[in-house]
N, C-alpha and C positions, 0 to 999 in steps of 0.2 A: 216430686213436684208438690209444692204447697197448693192444695186445692182451694179454689175461690168459689164459694157457694153462689149459685144463681147464674153464673156465666154460661154453663152448658144449657140451661133452660133458654137463655136468650138465643143461643145458636139453634136450638130446636125450634123455637118460634119462627126464626128467620127462614130456616130451610122448609118448614111446613108451609109458610106463605109462598115460597117459590114453587113448591110442588102443587099446591092448591091452584095457583095461577096457571101453571103449565098444563094441568089436566082439563082446564076449561071451566072449572067451577065459577071462576070470576066472570067469565063471559056469559055463563048461564044464569046469572042473577036476574031475578024478575021484578022484585019489589024495589021501590026507590031507596028505601033505607039500606037494603042489602047492597044495592048498586053503589051507594055512597060509601059504605064500609069498605067494599072491595076496590073502590077507586082510590082509596088511601092505603089500606093494608093489603098489599099485593106483592108480587115478586120483586118489584122495584124497592118497596119498603124493606123487604127481607134482606135484599142485597145491601141496602143502606145500613141496616143494623150490623150486618157482618163487617162492613167497612169501618164503622165507628169503633166497634169492639177490637178489630185488628189493629187500628192505629193506637188505641189506648194500651193494649197489651204489649205490642212490640216496643213502644216508647217506654213503658214501665220496665220491661226487661232490660232495655239499654241503660236506663237510669240506674237501676239496681246494680247492674254489672259495673258501671262507672263508679258508683259510690263504693262498691266493695273492692274493686281492683285498681281504680284510678285510670282505667282506660276501657276501650271496647275492642274486643278481638274480632275484627271484621271477618277474617277467614272462618273462624269457628261459627260465627253467626250465619254465614252463608251455608256452611255444611249442615248446620242444624235445620235451617229452612229447607234445604234441598232434600234432606232425609225425610222431612215431613211431607213435602209437596210432590216431589218428582216421582217416587215409585208408583203410586196409584195413577198419577196423571199420565205417565208414559205407558203404563199397563193398559189403561183405557184407550189411549190413542192406538196402541198396537192392536187391540180388539177391533177398533174401528177400521184400521187398515186391512185387517184380515177379512172383515165383513165386506169391505169395498172390493178387495181382490177376488172374493168369491162371487161377486156380482149381486150381493144381497143389499148392500147400501150404496147410495150414490157417492161418487168420488169426484172431488174438485181439488186439483193439486195445490192451488193457492190457499184454500182453506186449511189443508193439512200443514202446509209450510208455515203459515202464520201461527197456527196452533203450536207446532213443534218449537217455534222460536219464542213462545210466550208473547206474541204480538196480536193476539186475537182481537183486541180492541181497535186494531187498525185494519182488519180484514176488509177489503173493498166490498161494498154491498152486493155486487153481482157475483162475488166469489164465495159467499157464505154457504155453509151447510147447516141446516136447522139443528141437527144433533150435535154439532160442535159449537153452536153459537154461544152457549153459556161459558165457554172458556175465556170470553172477554174479561170477566171479572177476575179470574185467576191471573190473567196477563197483567192487569192493573196492579194487583197485589205484588207480583214478582217485580214489576218496575219500581214499586214503592220500596221493596226490600233492597233494590240495587242502589238507591240514592239516599234513603233516610239514615242509615247507619253512618254514612260518611258525613252528612250534615250534622248529625248528633255528635260525632266524634270531634268535629271541628269547633262546634259551638258550646258543647257541654261545660268546658271550663268557665264559660260565661253564660250560664243557663238562661239568663234574662234574654240574651240575643236569640237563643233557640225559640223562645216564646214569641219574640218579635217576628222571627222568620216564619213561624207557624201562622201568626195572624196575617202577615203579608200574603202568604199563599192563599189563605182563606179569603182575604179581600179580593185578590185577583180572580179566584174562582167565582166569587159572587158577581164580579163585574162581567165575566164571560157568560155566566148563567143568565144574566139579564140583558145580554146582547151588546155589551160594551167591552172592548172597542169593536167587536164583530159578533155577528149572530151565527153560532155554529148549528143552530137547531134545524136548518135546512139540509144539513149534511147527512150522510148515511148513518144508520142506526149505531154501528159500532164506534166510529169516531166520536159521535155525539155523546157517548157514555163516559169518555175518559175524564173530562172535567167534573161531571156530576159524581164520579167515583172518588176523585182526588179530594174533593171538598169534605165528604164525611170522614175519610181516612185522617185528614189533617185535623179535623175537629176532635177526633179521638186522641190524636197526638197532643193537642193543646191541653185537653182535659188532664191527660197523664202528667203534664208538666206542672199543672197548678193544683192537682188534687190534694197534695200534702199541705200547701200553703193556705188553701181555702177549706180545709177539712171541717172547721167549725160550721161554716155555712152549708157545705155540701152534706153534712151529716143530719141536718135539721129536717123534720117532717114537712116544714113549709117548702123547703127546696124540692123535696120529693113531689109534693103536690103541684108545684110550679112546673116541674119537668113533665109530669103526666098530663097537665093541662096543655102544654106545648105539643106533646105527642098527639093528643086527641083534638087539637085545634082544627085540623082539616075537616073533621066530622061536623064542626059547627059552621065553618066558613066555606066548605068545599075545598077541593085541592087547588087552591090558588098558589101563585108563585111564592108569596110570602110564607104561607103556612107550610108548604112543602120544603122550602129552603130553611125554615126554622127547625124542622124535625130532627136533623142531626144534633142540634143544640139540646133538644129535649132528651134524645136517646143517650147522648154523652153524659148529661147530668144524671140520668137514671142509673147509668153504669157506675158513675162515681159514688152515688148513694149506696148502691148494693155493695160495692167494693169496700166502702168505709164502714158499713153497718152489717158485718157478717153475722152478728148475733141476733139480728132483727127477725121478726116473724116472716117478713117477706122473703128475705134471703133463704130462710129455712123452707118456706113453702115452695120456692123455686127449685128446691132439691128433690121434688117429687120424682121418684126413681125412674119411671118410664120416660118422663120428659128429659131428665138429666142424661139418660142413656142415649136418647135420640141426639142430644147435643154432642155427646162423646163421639158418635159416628157421623156427625153432620157433614164433615168433608166428603166422606164416601157417599152419603145421601145426595149431596149436591152434584158431585161428579157423575154418579150413575144415573140420576134422574134425567139429566140432559140427554145422555146416550139412549136411554130406554123410552123416554116420552117424546123426544124430539124437541123439548122446550116449548111445546105448544100442541094444539090439536091439528094443525095443518100437516100435510104429508107431501113429501117430494117424490116418493116412489111408492109403489104398492107393497114393497117388501120390508123396508126399514125406515123408520122405527116401527115397532109393532103397534097394535091398538094402544091408545094413550092410557087407558085404564089398566090394561095388562102391563104396560111399561111401568106405571106407577106401582102396581102390586109387586113387580119384580125388583123394584128399587130397594126396598127394605132388606130382603134376604141378600141381595148382592152387596149392599153396604156392610151388613153384619159379617158376611164371610170375608170380605176384603179387609175389614178392620182387624178381625181377630187372627186371621191366618196369613195376612200379607203386610198390612200397614204397621200393626203393632210390633211384630218382631223386628222390622227394619228400624222403627222409631227408637227402639231401645239403644241403638248404636249412638244416639245423640249424647249419651252420658260420657262418651269418650272425647267429646269436643267441648267440655266445660260448659254444659248447658246452664244458662243463667235462670232457667225456669224455677230452680230451687229458691230463687230470690223473691218469688211472690210472697207477699206478706198479707195475711188476713188481719184486718183491723179489729181491735177489741174495744169495748166500751171503757 
């Protein structure tokens, strides 16, 4: 796979924000400036960054495959995604079922059923289990994988219309986010996350569609500064609807700049080895942190999850072991299904 400098660091920053939020550091903020910082840069922001990056990368892969072969092999795409996501996901669910069967962890049939079917974003509020609640984001990702390749295959011969479709979805999401034609915000936590997740994913998709055509603008330092200003805007205005909804635009633009400027000092600085390594194992970090920390400081039983700081401490070794001895060997099978990841192209000056 052609390595893209900086992207693992973005994954690392994202999962660090998630873990920091879930262990209660955000809640423990005392000064107003720290409270403001964590009101913006928290687990939600980390998930949002993951979503934008996912939309950008998946669309880039599909575009490259179509350019190279003239089509998109949907079956191969599904197999590659399954080999990346399913093994660890179902391993962790099996661990949770074993803990529940042993009476260590609380058991709710609906929570496990929705998680097994990748429908965690639709789990009824009264059926949730705190240590499974983070699976909502993986559910949204899987649902995106199910429909976006078909949309891309249908519209890529007329790429302009794929861009129009992306903008239409973004527009609909923004209407719903602002309570038009209905206000979803009074609904349960899980359903209310679906639209806020779709919006940054499709923002990433749209950026992937235009990054080549707009490369002159996107490569400029002015554009980088503008994107950073948008990302930091909530620190100046507070987390208003406008500043929060603009953040995927800033994140996506920043991703484009790094993607196009692989030779830059910033892309190279983001390759700081410990940070890049955390990004490499970020999927495992995300999955295990939820199981081990309970996705928050609250507890539903005295037995599981363990103390939140103990859970956070166990997350890193769990992710390292699962990556090197479980995920990585299975992921190597993707080469047999025509992985288009080799189509990643680092831009040169």
